[in-house]
N, C-alpha and C positions, 0 to 999 in steps of 0.2 A: 735390219735394225730400225728402219722407219716403221715397220709394222709393230715392233715392240714399243716404240715411242707412242704410236697411235693407241696401242692397247693401254698403256699407262695413262695417257691423256683421257681416254674414255673412262678408265677406272677412276681417275681423279674427279672427272665430271660426275660420275655416278655417285662417288663418295660425297661430293658437294651437294648433290640433289637429295641424297638420303639425309645428310646433316640438316639441310634446310627444311626438309619434310618433318624430321624429328623436332626441330626447333619450333616450327609452326604448330605442330601437335601439342608441344609442351606449352606454348603460349595459350592455345585454346583451353587446355586443361587448367592452367592458372587462372584464366578469365572465369571459367566455370566455377572454380574453387572460390574465387573472390565473390562471385554472385551468391554462392551458397552460404559463405561466411557472413555476408552482409544480411541476408535473409534470416539466418540463424541469430545474428546479433539483434536484429529488429524484433524477432519473435521472443527472444529471451527477455528483452526490455519490456515488452508487453506483458509477458508472464510475471515478471518481477513487480511491475506496477500493479497488476491485478492482485497479486499475492499480498503486497503491502497494504493495498486498499482494504482487502478482506480482513487482514489482521487488525488494522486500525478500527474497522467497524466492530469486530468481535471484542477488541479491548475496550472500546467505548461502551458497548452494550454491557459488558461485565462490570465495568467501572460504574455505570449508571445504576445497575442493579444494586450494587453495594452502597450507592449514595441515595437511593430512594428510601423514603421513610417507611418503616415497617407498619403493618396494620396496628400493632400494639402501640406504637408511638402516636399514630394518628388518633387512635381511640383515647389515649391519655389527653391529647389536646382537646378533642371533642368533649370529653368529660369536664375538663377545666372551664370550657365556655358553655357549659350547660347543654351540650348536645347540638348547639347551633353551628352548623358547618359553614354558614355564610360568614359568621364572625371569625371563625378559624381561618378561612381563606383570606379575609381582609387583613387579619394580623400577619399572615404569611406574606401577602403582597406588600404590606407596609414595610416589613422587615427587609424584603428584597430591594425596595427602593432605597432604604437607609444603608444597606450592606450588600451591594450587588456582587455577583461573581462566585458565590458559594454554592456548594452542592445543595440540592433540595432538602436532603436529610438535615443539614445544618440548620436551616431556617426553622424546621419543625422542632428540633431539639432546643434551639434558642428560645422560641416562644414558650415551650413547656417549662424550661428552666426559669425564664423571667416570671411567668405566671405563678409557678410554685414558690419562687423566692418572695414575690410580692404578697402572697397569702400568708407567709410566716412572719 
């Protein structure tokens, strides 16, 4: 009977050791998983920041292209000031001081409009 008790005691100890070993292994796996998830989160944030930045640059470039005065518009202004680009640039700069914050194309259109209106 004592041998049987010793056997069950040893079996219980072995079960406890296996359980502890499995728990330690699980803890290590969880720690590794946590590290992987933290690194993944960090890398994802970097990727998103870069993607947003690239999208903002592309959007602004596209927007600026749309807001740049066309060659035709520039030529209209140059014709209105007798081909003198210096005068045209001074008019643009003056308008920018009076009305800051508009797209470049707006200033060119305004000067052309004002000059054509004043001529009529």
